[in-house]
N, CA, C and O atoms as a GROMACS GRO file, in nm:
protein
  560
    1MET      N    1   0.754  -1.462  12.686
    1MET     CA    2   0.889  -1.467  12.738
    1MET      C    3   0.989  -1.491  12.624
    1MET      O    4   1.097  -1.433  12.624
    2ARG      N    5   0.953  -1.577  12.526
    2ARG     CA    6   1.041  -1.601  12.411
    2ARG      C    7   1.064  -1.472  12.334
    2ARG      O    8   1.175  -1.445  12.288
    3SER      N    9   0.961  -1.393  12.320
    3SER     CA   10   0.973  -1.266  12.248
    3SER      C   11   1.074  -1.175  12.317
    3SER      O   12   1.154  -1.108  12.252
    4PHE      N   13   1.070  -1.173  12.450
    4PHE     CA   14   1.162  -1.090  12.526
    4PHE      C   15   1.307  -1.129  12.497
    4PHE      O   16   1.390  -1.042  12.470
    5PHE      N   17   1.339  -1.260  12.501
    5PHE     CA   18   1.475  -1.306  12.476
    5PHE      C   19   1.516  -1.281  12.331
    5PHE      O   20   1.632  -1.250  12.304
    6LEU      N   21   1.423  -1.294  12.237
    6LEU     CA   22   1.453  -1.268  12.097
    6LEU      C   23   1.487  -1.121  12.076
    6LEU      O   24   1.585  -1.088  12.010
    7ILE      N   25   1.406  -1.032  12.132
    7ILE     CA   26   1.430  -0.888  12.119
    7ILE      C   27   1.559  -0.850  12.191
    7ILE      O   28   1.639  -0.773  12.138
    8TYR      N   29   1.579  -0.904  12.311
    8TYR     CA   30   1.700  -0.874  12.387
    8TYR      C   31   1.825  -0.920  12.309
    8TYR      O   32   1.925  -0.849  12.304
    9GLY      N   33   1.818  -1.039  12.250
    9GLY     CA   34   1.930  -1.093  12.172
    9GLY      C   35   1.961  -1.004  12.052
    9GLY      O   36   2.078  -0.978  12.023
   10LEU      N   37   1.860  -0.958  11.982
   10LEU     CA   38   1.881  -0.869  11.868
   10LEU      C   39   1.943  -0.736  11.913
   10LEU      O   40   2.028  -0.679  11.845
   11PHE      N   41   1.899  -0.687  12.029
   11PHE     CA   42   1.953  -0.563  12.083
   11PHE      C   43   2.103  -0.579  12.112
   11PHE      O   44   2.182  -0.491  12.078
   12VAL      N   45   2.142  -0.688  12.175
   12VAL     CA   46   2.282  -0.712  12.209
   12VAL      C   47   2.367  -0.724  12.082
   12VAL      O   48   2.475  -0.666  12.075
   13ILE      N   49   2.319  -0.796  11.984
   13ILE     CA   50   2.394  -0.812  11.859
   13ILE      C   51   2.412  -0.677  11.790
   13ILE      O   52   2.521  -0.646  11.742
   14THR      N   53   2.306  -0.597  11.785
   14THR     CA   54   2.313  -0.466  11.722
   14THR      C   55   2.410  -0.375  11.797
   14THR      O   56   2.489  -0.304  11.734
   15ALA      N   57   2.405  -0.376  11.928
   15ALA     CA   58   2.494  -0.292  12.008
   15ALA      C   59   2.640  -0.332  11.986
   15ALA      O   60   2.725  -0.244  11.973
   16CYS      N   61   2.670  -0.460  11.983
   16CYS     CA   62   2.808  -0.506  11.961
   16CYS      C   63   2.856  -0.467  11.822
   16CYS      O   64   2.970  -0.426  11.806
   17ASN      N   65   2.769  -0.480  11.722
   17ASN     CA   66   2.805  -0.447  11.586
   17ASN      C   67   2.836  -0.298  11.574
   17ASN      O   68   2.933  -0.261  11.507
   18ASN      N   69   2.757  -0.212  11.636
   18ASN     CA   70   2.782  -0.068  11.630
   18ASN      C   71   2.913  -0.032  11.700
   18ASN      O   72   2.985   0.055  11.652
   19LYS      N   73   2.945  -0.096  11.811
   19LYS     CA   74   3.068  -0.069  11.883
   19LYS      C   75   3.189  -0.109  11.798
   19LYS      O   76   3.290  -0.038  11.796
   20ALA      N   77   3.180  -0.221  11.728
   20ALA     CA   78   3.289  -0.264  11.642
   20ALA      C   79   3.310  -0.165  11.528
   20ALA      O   80   3.424  -0.136  11.492
   21LYS      N   81   3.202  -0.113  11.470
   21LYS     CA   82   3.216  -0.016  11.362
   21LYS      C   83   3.282   0.111  11.411
   21LYS      O   84   3.365   0.168  11.340
   22LYS      N   85   3.247   0.158  11.530
   22LYS     CA   86   3.308   0.278  11.585
   22LYS      C   87   3.458   0.258  11.604
   22LYS      O   88   3.535   0.349  11.574
   23GLY      N   89   3.499   0.144  11.651
   23GLY     CA   90   3.641   0.115  11.670
   23GLY      C   91   3.716   0.114  11.538
   23GLY      O   92   3.828   0.164  11.529
   24ASP      N   93   3.653   0.057  11.433
   24ASP     CA   94   3.716   0.054  11.302
   24ASP      C   95   3.733   0.194  11.247
   24ASP      O   96   3.839   0.226  11.192
   25SER      N   97   3.631   0.279  11.260
   25SER     CA   98   3.643   0.413  11.205
   25SER      C   99   3.749   0.493  11.280
   25SER      O  100   3.816   0.577  11.219
   26LYS      N  101   3.767   0.471  11.406
   26LYS     CA  102   3.870   0.541  11.482
   26LYS      C  103   4.008   0.500  11.431
   26LYS      O  104   4.097   0.584  11.418
   27LYS      N  105   4.025   0.372  11.402
   27LYS     CA  106   4.152   0.324  11.351
   27LYS      C  107   4.183   0.389  11.216
   27LYS      O  108   4.297   0.427  11.189
   28GLU      N  109   4.080   0.403  11.128
   28GLU     CA  110   4.100   0.467  10.999
   28GLU      C  111   4.142   0.612  11.016
   28GLU      O  112   4.230   0.658  10.944
   29ASP      N  113   4.082   0.684  11.111
   29ASP     CA  114   4.116   0.823  11.133
   29ASP      C  115   4.262   0.837  11.171
   29ASP      O  116   4.329   0.929  11.124
   30ASN      N  117   4.315   0.748  11.256
   30ASN     CA  118   4.455   0.755  11.295
   30ASN      C  119   4.546   0.728  11.176
   30ASN      O  120   4.651   0.790  11.165
   31THR      N  121   4.506   0.637  11.088
   31THR     CA  122   4.587   0.606  10.971
   31THR      C  123   4.600   0.729  10.882
   31THR      O  124   4.706   0.751  10.824
   32LYS      N  125   4.496   0.809  10.871
   32LYS     CA  126   4.499   0.926  10.786
   32LYS      C  127   4.602   1.027  10.832
   32LYS      O  128   4.653   1.104  10.749
   33VAL      N  129   4.635   1.030  10.957
   33VAL     CA  130   4.729   1.129  11.008
   33VAL      C  131   4.864   1.115  10.941
   33VAL      O  132   4.926   1.216  10.906
   34SER      N  133   4.912   0.991  10.922
   34SER     CA  134   5.045   0.976  10.866
   34SER      C  135   5.052   1.016  10.719
   34SER      O  136   5.162   1.043  10.669
   35TYR      N  137   4.941   1.020  10.650
   35TYR     CA  138   4.940   1.057  10.510
   35TYR      C  139   4.864   1.187  10.487
   35TYR      O  140   4.831   1.220  10.373
   36ASP      N  141   4.836   1.260  10.592
   36ASP     CA  142   4.756   1.382  10.586
   36ASP      C  143   4.829   1.488  10.506
   36ASP      O  144   4.932   1.538  10.549
   37GLU      N  145   4.776   1.521  10.389
   37GLU     CA  146   4.842   1.622  10.306
   37GLU      C  147   4.770   1.756  10.316
   37GLU      O  148   4.799   1.846  10.237
   38THR      N  149   4.678   1.771  10.410
   38THR     CA  150   4.610   1.899  10.427
   38THR      C  151   4.705   2.004  10.480
   38THR      O  152   4.678   2.124  10.466
   39HIS      N  153   4.816   1.964  10.541
   39HIS     CA  154   4.914   2.059  10.594
   39HIS      C  155   5.010   2.108  10.486
   39HIS      O  156   5.090   2.198  10.510
   40LEU      N  157   5.003   2.050  10.367
   40LEU     CA  158   5.095   2.090  10.262
   40LEU      C  159   5.062   2.230  10.212
   40LEU      O  160   4.946   2.264  10.192
   41SER      N  161   5.165   2.309  10.193
   41SER     CA  162   5.148   2.439  10.130
   41SER      C  163   5.211   2.429   9.991
   41SER      O  164   5.272   2.328   9.957
   42THR      N  165   5.196   2.532   9.913
   42THR     CA  166   5.254   2.528   9.779
   42THR      C  167   5.407   2.529   9.785
   42THR      O  168   5.474   2.494   9.688
   43ASP      N  169   5.462   2.567   9.900
   43ASP     CA  170   5.607   2.570   9.918
   43ASP      C  171   5.662   2.446   9.989
   43ASP      O  172   5.780   2.442  10.022
   44THR      N  173   5.578   2.346  10.014
   44THR     CA  174   5.626   2.224  10.079
   44THR      C  175   5.716   2.150   9.981
   44THR      O  176   5.675   2.115   9.870
   45VAL      N  177   5.839   2.125  10.023
   45VAL     CA  178   5.936   2.059   9.935
   45VAL      C  179   5.963   1.915   9.974
   45VAL      O  180   6.018   1.838   9.896
   46PHE      N  181   5.925   1.878  10.097
   46PHE     CA  182   5.948   1.741  10.143
   46PHE      C  183   5.851   1.710  10.255
   46PHE      O  184   5.818   1.796  10.337
   47THR      N  185   5.804   1.586  10.258
   47THR     CA  186   5.723   1.540  10.370
   47THR      C  187   5.767   1.400  10.407
   47THR      O  188   5.805   1.320  10.322
   48ALA      N  189   5.761   1.372  10.535
   48ALA     CA  190   5.794   1.239  10.586
   48ALA      C  191   5.685   1.197  10.682
   48ALA      O  192   5.612   1.280  10.735
   49PHE      N  193   5.673   1.066  10.705
   49PHE     CA  194   5.566   1.015  10.789
   49PHE      C  195   5.606   0.881  10.846
   49PHE      O  196   5.692   0.811  10.792
   50GLY      N  197   5.542   0.847  10.955
   50GLY     CA  198   5.568   0.718  11.019
   50GLY      C  199   5.446   0.674  11.097
   50GLY      O  200   5.347   0.746  11.108
   51ASN      N  201   5.456   0.555  11.152
   51ASN     CA  202   5.344   0.503  11.231
   51ASN      C  203   5.398   0.439  11.358
   51ASN      O  204   5.517   0.411  11.373
   52GLU      N  205   5.304   0.416  11.447
   52GLU     CA  206   5.332   0.359  11.580
   52GLU      C  207   5.433   0.441  11.658
   52GLU      O  208   5.542   0.390  11.685
   53PRO      N  209   5.404   0.562  11.694
   53PRO     CA  210   5.281   0.638  11.672
   53PRO      C  211   5.280   0.705  11.534
   53PRO      O  212   5.385   0.724  11.473
   54PHE      N  213   5.161   0.739  11.486
   54PHE     CA  214   5.148   0.807  11.359
   54PHE      C  215   5.200   0.951  11.372
   54PHE      O  216   5.175   1.017  11.473
   55TRP      N  217   5.271   0.997  11.271
   55TRP     CA  218   5.325   1.132  11.269
   55TRP      C  219   5.355   1.172  11.125
   55TRP      O  220   5.362   1.087  11.036
   56ALA      N  221   5.372   1.301  11.104
   56ALA     CA  222   5.415   1.353  10.974
   56ALA      C  223   5.499   1.477  11.000
   56ALA      O  224   5.481   1.545  11.101
   57VAL      N  225   5.590   1.506  10.909
   57VAL     CA  226   5.671   1.628  10.917
   57VAL      C  227   5.676   1.689  10.777
   57VAL      O  228   5.683   1.618  10.677
   58TYR      N  229   5.672   1.821  10.773
   58TYR     CA  230   5.668   1.894  10.647
   58TYR      C  231   5.780   1.997  10.645
   58TYR      O  232   5.796   2.074  10.740
   59ILE      N  233   5.858   1.998  10.537
   59ILE     CA  234   5.960   2.101  10.519
   59ILE      C  235   5.901   2.202  10.422
   59ILE      O  236   5.876   2.172  10.305
   60ILE      N  237   5.879   2.321  10.471
   60ILE     CA  238   5.821   2.428  10.390
   60ILE      C  239   5.935   2.524  10.356
   60ILE      O  240   5.986   2.595  10.444
   61ASN      N  241   5.975   2.524  10.230
   61ASN     CA  242   6.095   2.591  10.184
   61ASN      C  243   6.100   2.738  10.226
   61ASN      O  244   6.003   2.812  10.213
   62ASN      N  245   6.217   2.777  10.277
   62ASN     CA  246   6.242   2.915  10.320
   62ASN      C  247   6.144   2.967  10.424
   62ASN      O  248   6.127   3.088  10.436
   63ASN      N  249   6.079   2.878  10.499
   63ASN     CA  250   5.980   2.922  10.596
   63ASN      C  251   5.992   2.846  10.728
   63ASN      O  252   6.035   2.903  10.829
   64LYS      N  253   5.954   2.717  10.728
   64LYS     CA  254   5.952   2.643  10.854
   64LYS      C  255   5.954   2.493  10.830
   64LYS      O  256   5.935   2.445  10.718
   65ILE      N  257   5.976   2.421  10.940
   65ILE     CA  258   5.963   2.275  10.944
   65ILE      C  259   5.855   2.247  11.048
   65ILE      O  260   5.862   2.298  11.160
   66VAL      N  261   5.756   2.168  11.010
   66VAL     CA  262   5.641   2.143  11.098
   66VAL      C  263   5.630   1.993  11.125
   66VAL      O  264   5.622   1.913  11.032
   67PHE      N  265   5.630   1.957  11.252
   67PHE     CA  266   5.607   1.818  11.294
   67PHE      C  267   5.462   1.809  11.339
   67PHE      O  268   5.417   1.887  11.423
   68HIS      N  269   5.389   1.712  11.283
   68HIS     CA  270   5.246   1.695  11.313
   68HIS      C  271   5.225   1.556  11.373
   68HIS      O  272   5.220   1.457  11.299
   69PRO      N  273   5.211   1.547  11.507
   69PRO     CA  274   5.185   1.416  11.570
   69PRO      C  275   5.038   1.377  11.556
   69PRO      O  276   4.953   1.461  11.526
   70ALA      N  277   5.010   1.250  11.580
   70ALA     CA  278   4.872   1.203  11.574
   70ALA      C  279   4.786   1.271  11.679
   70ALA      O  280   4.670   1.302  11.655
   71ASP      N  281   4.845   1.294  11.795
   71ASP     CA  282   4.772   1.365  11.900
   71ASP      C  283   4.867   1.466  11.961
   71ASP      O  284   4.986   1.440  11.975
   72GLY      N  285   4.815   1.578  11.998
   72GLY     CA  286   4.899   1.683  12.054
   72GLY      C  287   4.920   1.793  11.952
   72GLY      O  288   4.884   1.780  11.835
   73PRO      N  289   4.979   1.902  11.998
   73PRO     CA  290   4.998   2.018  11.910
   73PRO      C  291   5.113   1.998  11.812
   73PRO      O  292   5.205   1.921  11.838
   74ASP      N  293   5.106   2.069  11.700
   74ASP     CA  294   5.216   2.070  11.604
   74ASP      C  295   5.338   2.136  11.667
   74ASP      O  296   5.325   2.220  11.756
   75VAL      N  297   5.455   2.096  11.621
   75VAL     CA  298   5.581   2.156  11.664
   75VAL      C  299   5.641   2.223  11.541
   75VAL      O  300   5.661   2.159  11.438
   76GLU      N  301   5.670   2.353  11.551
   76GLU     CA  302   5.726   2.428  11.440
   76GLU      C  303   5.861   2.487  11.478
   76GLU      O  304   5.880   2.536  11.590
   77VAL      N  305   5.954   2.480  11.386
   77VAL     CA  306   6.083   2.546  11.400
   77VAL      C  307   6.113   2.617  11.269
   77VAL      O  308   6.055   2.583  11.166
   78PRO      N  309   6.201   2.716  11.272
   78PRO     CA  310   6.234   2.787  11.148
   78PRO      C  311   6.303   2.695  11.047
   78PRO      O  312   6.377   2.604  11.085
   79TRP      N  313   6.278   2.718  10.919
   79TRP     CA  314   6.347   2.648  10.812
   79TRP      C  315   6.492   2.690  10.811
   79TRP      O  316   6.524   2.808  10.832
   80ILE      N  317   6.580   2.596  10.788
   80ILE     CA  318   6.722   2.625  10.771
   80ILE      C  319   6.772   2.547  10.650
   80ILE      O  320   6.711   2.449  10.610
   81GLN      N  321   6.882   2.590  10.595
   81GLN     CA  322   6.944   2.517  10.485
   81GLN      C  323   6.997   2.385  10.539
   81GLN      O  324   7.058   2.381  10.646
   82ALA      N  325   6.974   2.278  10.467
   82ALA     CA  326   7.021   2.145  10.509
   82ALA      C  327   7.172   2.134  10.492
   82ALA      O  328   7.230   2.194  10.402
   83THR      N  329   7.232   2.057  10.580
   83THR     CA  330   7.371   2.018  10.559
   83THR      C  331   7.368   1.889  10.479
   83THR      O  332   7.274   1.810  10.490
   84THR      N  333   7.471   1.868  10.399
   84THR     CA  334   7.475   1.748  10.315
   84THR      C  335   7.610   1.679  10.335
   84THR      O  336   7.707   1.709  10.267
   85PRO      N  337   7.614   1.586  10.430
   85PRO     CA  338   7.739   1.515  10.457
   85PRO      C  339   7.788   1.430  10.340
   85PRO      O  340   7.908   1.404  10.327
   86ASN      N  341   7.694   1.387  10.253
   86ASN     CA  342   7.732   1.312  10.132
   86ASN      C  343   7.621   1.328  10.028
   86ASN      O  344   7.522   1.397  10.053
   87GLU      N  345   7.637   1.264   9.912
   87GLU     CA  346   7.544   1.282   9.801
   87GLU      C  347   7.401   1.235   9.830
   87GLU      O  348   7.307   1.284   9.769
   88THR      N  349   7.385   1.142   9.920
   88THR     CA  350   7.252   1.082   9.943
   88THR      C  351   7.190   1.121  10.077
   88THR      O  352   7.083   1.071  10.112
   89THR      N  353   7.254   1.209  10.152
   89THR     CA  354   7.205   1.242  10.286
   89THR      C  355   7.190   1.393  10.302
   89THR      O  356   7.276   1.471  10.262
   90ARG      N  357   7.076   1.432  10.363
   90ARG     CA  358   7.054   1.572  10.403
   90ARG      C  359   7.018   1.573  10.550
   90ARG      O  360   6.951   1.483  10.600
   91ARG      N  361   7.064   1.677  10.620
   91ARG     CA  362   7.033   1.686  10.763
   91ARG      C  363   6.987   1.826  10.797
   91ARG      O  364   7.050   1.926  10.761
   92TYR      N  365   6.875   1.831  10.868
   92TYR     CA  366   6.820   1.958  10.916
   92TYR      C  367   6.824   1.957  11.068
   92TYR      O  368   6.773   1.864  11.131
   93THR      N  369   6.884   2.058  11.127
   93THR     CA  370   6.882   2.074  11.272
   93THR      C  371   6.840   2.218  11.298
   93THR      O  372   6.911   2.312  11.263
   94SER      N  373   6.723   2.234  11.362
   94SER     CA  374   6.671   2.368  11.383
   94SER      C  375   6.610   2.380  11.522
   94SER      O  376   6.556   2.284  11.578
   95PHE      N  377   6.622   2.501  11.577
   95PHE     CA  378   6.569   2.532  11.710
   95PHE      C  379   6.480   2.656  11.697
   95PHE      O  380   6.506   2.744  11.615
   96GLY      N  381   6.376   2.660  11.777
   96GLY     CA  382   6.294   2.780  11.781
   96GLY      C  383   6.169   2.758  11.863
   96GLY      O  384   6.119   2.646  11.872
   97ASN      N  385   6.118   2.864  11.922
   97ASN     CA  386   5.996   2.858  12.003
   97ASN      C  387   6.004   2.753  12.113
   97ASN      O  388   5.904   2.693  12.150
   98GLY      N  389   6.124   2.731  12.165
   98GLY     CA  390   6.142   2.632  12.272
   98GLY      C  391   6.141   2.488  12.221
   98GLY      O  392   6.132   2.395  12.301
   99ASN      N  393   6.151   2.469  12.090
   99ASN     CA  394   6.148   2.336  12.029
   99ASN      C  395   6.276   2.307  11.953
   99ASN      O  396   6.349   2.399  11.915
  100GLU      N  397   6.301   2.179  11.930
  100GLU     CA  398   6.418   2.135  11.854
  100GLU      C  399   6.377   2.021  11.762
  100GLU      O  400   6.311   1.926  11.804
  101ILE      N  401   6.416   2.032  11.636
  101ILE     CA  402   6.395   1.923  11.540
  101ILE      C  403   6.529   1.892  11.475
  101ILE      O  404   6.597   1.981  11.425
  102ASP      N  405   6.564   1.766  11.477
  102ASP     CA  406   6.686   1.717  11.412
  102ASP      C  407   6.642   1.603  11.320
  102ASP      O  408   6.597   1.499  11.368
  103MET      N  409   6.655   1.623  11.190
  103MET     CA  410   6.605   1.525  11.093
  103MET      C  411   6.713   1.490  10.993
  103MET      O  412   6.781   1.577  10.938
  104THR      N  413   6.728   1.360  10.970
  104THR     CA  414   6.822   1.309  10.871
  104THR      C  415   6.742   1.237  10.763
  104THR      O  416   6.662   1.148  10.792
  105ILE      N  417   6.766   1.276  10.639
  105ILE     CA  418   6.697   1.218  10.524
  105ILE      C  419   6.801   1.147  10.438
  105ILE      O  420   6.898   1.209  10.394
  106VAL      N  421   6.780   1.018  10.414
  106VAL     CA  422   6.873   0.940  10.333
  106VAL      C  423   6.798   0.889  10.211
  106VAL      O  424   6.689   0.832  10.222
  107GLN      N  425   6.857   0.910  10.094
  107GLN     CA  426   6.796   0.861   9.971
  107GLN      C  427   6.818   0.710   9.965
  107GLN      O  428   6.919   0.661   9.913
  108LYS      N  429   6.721   0.639  10.020
  108LYS     CA  430   6.726   0.493  10.030
  108LYS      C  431   6.581   0.446  10.038
  108LYS      O  432   6.502   0.501  10.115
  109ASN      N  433   6.545   0.346   9.958
  109ASN     CA  434   6.407   0.298   9.957
  109ASN      C  435   6.358   0.262  10.096
  109ASN      O  436   6.433   0.210  10.179
  110CYS      N  437   6.231   0.291  10.120
  110CYS     CA  438   6.172   0.273  10.253
  110CYS      C  439   6.030   0.220  10.236
  110CYS      O  440   5.954   0.268  10.152
  111SER      N  441   5.995   0.122  10.316
  111SER     CA  442   5.858   0.070  10.322
  111SER      C  443   5.796   0.118  10.451
  111SER      O  444   5.856   0.104  10.558
  112ASP      N  445   5.676   0.173  10.443
  112ASP     CA  446   5.612   0.228  10.563
  112ASP      C  447   5.551   0.123  10.654
  112ASP      O  448   5.507   0.156  10.764
  113GLY      N  449   5.548  -0.002  10.612
  113GLY     CA  450   5.496  -0.109  10.696
  113GLY      C  451   5.344  -0.118  10.698
  113GLY      O  452   5.289  -0.214  10.753
  114MET      N  453   5.276  -0.021  10.641
  114MET     CA  454   5.129  -0.021  10.642
  114MET      C  455   5.072  -0.047  10.503
  114MET      O  456   4.956  -0.085  10.489
  115SER      N  457   5.153  -0.028  10.401
  115SER     CA  458   5.106  -0.047  10.264
  115SER      C  459   5.214  -0.119  10.185
  115SER      O  460   5.323  -0.145  10.236
  116ASP      N  461   5.184  -0.148  10.062
  116ASP     CA  462   5.283  -0.211   9.975
  116ASP      C  463   5.367  -0.107   9.902
  116ASP      O  464   5.451  -0.142   9.819
  117GLU      N  465   5.344   0.021   9.931
  117GLU     CA  466   5.413   0.129   9.862
  117GLU      C  467   5.556   0.145   9.914
  117GLU      O  468   5.581   0.136  10.034
  118THR      N  469   5.648   0.168   9.821
  118THR     CA  470   5.787   0.196   9.855
  118THR      C  471   5.813   0.344   9.832
  118THR      O  472   5.775   0.398   9.728
  119HIS      N  473   5.876   0.407   9.927
  119HIS     CA  474   5.906   0.550   9.919
  119HIS      C  475   6.055   0.568   9.899
  119HIS      O  476   6.133   0.484   9.942
  120PRO      N  477   6.097   0.677   9.834
  120PRO     CA  478   6.238   0.691   9.797
  120PRO      C  479   6.333   0.737   9.908
  120PRO      O  480   6.454   0.740   9.888
  121TYR      N  481   6.279   0.774  10.025
  121TYR     CA  482   6.365   0.825  10.132
  121TYR      C  483   6.336   0.757  10.266
  121TYR      O  484   6.221   0.726  10.298
  122THR      N  485   6.443   0.734  10.342
  122THR     CA  486   6.434   0.686  10.480
  122THR      C  487   6.465   0.806  10.570
  122THR      O  488   6.561   0.879  10.546
  123VAL      N  489   6.382   0.824  10.673
  123VAL     CA  490   6.395   0.943  10.757
  123VAL      C  491   6.408   0.902  10.904
  123VAL      O  492   6.333   0.818  10.953
  124THR      N  493   6.503   0.963  10.972
  124THR     CA  494   6.510   0.953  11.118
  124THR      C  495   6.493   1.095  11.170
  124THR      O  496   6.542   1.192  11.112
  125LEU      N  497   6.423   1.105  11.282
  125LEU     CA  498   6.379   1.235  11.329
  125LEU      C  499   6.381   1.238  11.481
  125LEU      O  500   6.342   1.142  11.547
  126SER      N  501   6.428   1.348  11.535
  126SER     CA  502   6.420   1.370  11.679
  126SER      C  503   6.346   1.502  11.700
  126SER      O  504   6.387   1.606  11.648
  127VAL      N  505   6.237   1.497  11.775
  127VAL     CA  506   6.158   1.616  11.805
  127VAL      C  507   6.158   1.632  11.956
  127VAL      O  508   6.101   1.550  12.029
  128ASN      N  509   6.223   1.737  12.003
  128ASN     CA  510   6.235   1.759  12.147
  128ASN      C  511   6.282   1.633  12.220
  128ASN      O  512   6.228   1.594  12.323
  129LYS      N  513   6.386   1.571  12.161
  129LYS     CA  514   6.453   1.452  12.216
  129LYS      C  515   6.369   1.323  12.207
  129LYS      O  516   6.409   1.221  12.262
  130GLU      N  517   6.255   1.327  12.140
  130GLU     CA  518   6.172   1.207  12.115
  130GLU      C  519   6.206   1.158  11.973
  130GLU      O  520   6.199   1.235  11.878
  131ASN      N  521   6.243   1.029  11.960
  131ASN     CA  522   6.290   0.976  11.832
  131ASN      C  523   6.179   0.909  11.752
  131ASN      O  524   6.090   0.843  11.807
  132TYR      N  525   6.187   0.928  11.620
  132TYR     CA  526   6.092   0.871  11.525
  132TYR      C  527   6.169   0.822  11.403
  132TYR      O  528   6.279   0.870  11.375
  133SER      N  529   6.111   0.727  11.332
  133SER     CA  530   6.168   0.686  11.204
  133SER      C  531   6.054   0.658  11.108
  133SER      O  532   5.945   0.616  11.150
  134GLY      N  533   6.079   0.681  10.981
  134GLY     CA  534   5.974   0.662  10.882
  134GLY      C  535   6.026   0.680  10.742
  134GLY      O  536   6.146   0.665  10.716
  135CYS      N  537   5.936   0.712  10.652
  135CYS     CA  538   5.966   0.726  10.509
  135CYS      C  539   5.933   0.867  10.464
  135CYS      O  540   5.863   0.942  10.533
  136GLY      N  541   5.986   0.902  10.348
  136GLY     CA  542   5.960   1.037  10.298
  136GLY      C  543   5.951   1.043  10.148
  136GLY      O  544   5.985   0.948  10.076
  137ARG      N  545   5.902   1.160  10.101
  137ARG     CA  546   5.896   1.186   9.958
  137ARG      C  547   5.915   1.335   9.934
  137ARG      O  548   5.879   1.419  10.016
  138GLN      N  549   5.973   1.362   9.821
  138GLN     CA  550   6.008   1.500   9.786
  138GLN      C  551   5.902   1.557   9.695
  138GLN      O  552   5.841   1.485   9.615
  139PHE      N  553   5.879   1.687   9.707
  139PHE     CA  554   5.792   1.761   9.618
  139PHE      C  555   5.878   1.866   9.549
  139PHE      O  556   5.970   1.920   9.610
  140LYS      N  557   5.849   1.893   9.426
  140LYS     CA  558   5.923   1.993   9.345
  140LYS      C  559   6.062   1.948   9.314
  140LYS      O  560   6.137   2.020   9.248
   0.00000   0.00000   0.00000
């Protein structure tokens, strides 16, 4: 009978440990979404990202703007020239394929809240009337 309880106890501990590891790996996968650079093309000139929920947006020069949420399909709109209300602000407002993206990029230091890294841009974003805020960085 002692052997039964010893084996049963080891089984329970092992099962709990495996469940905890699965939960941790799922959390890591979600974190990767906000920094996922697999969507970058050679023409990507700017990317922004945020968390809670995790998301990323890519400005692909002379082509499109792509919003990539943690879950759900990407949202794409045509690239347009940004308006520049002042020296430190750029604004993109684009419509297409039944979608709307309105993004304001301000050259102001931003902390993503998940790391100690500081990014040079603060971004506010509206995708189909859903609001997001995060940080950004320029390429090229």
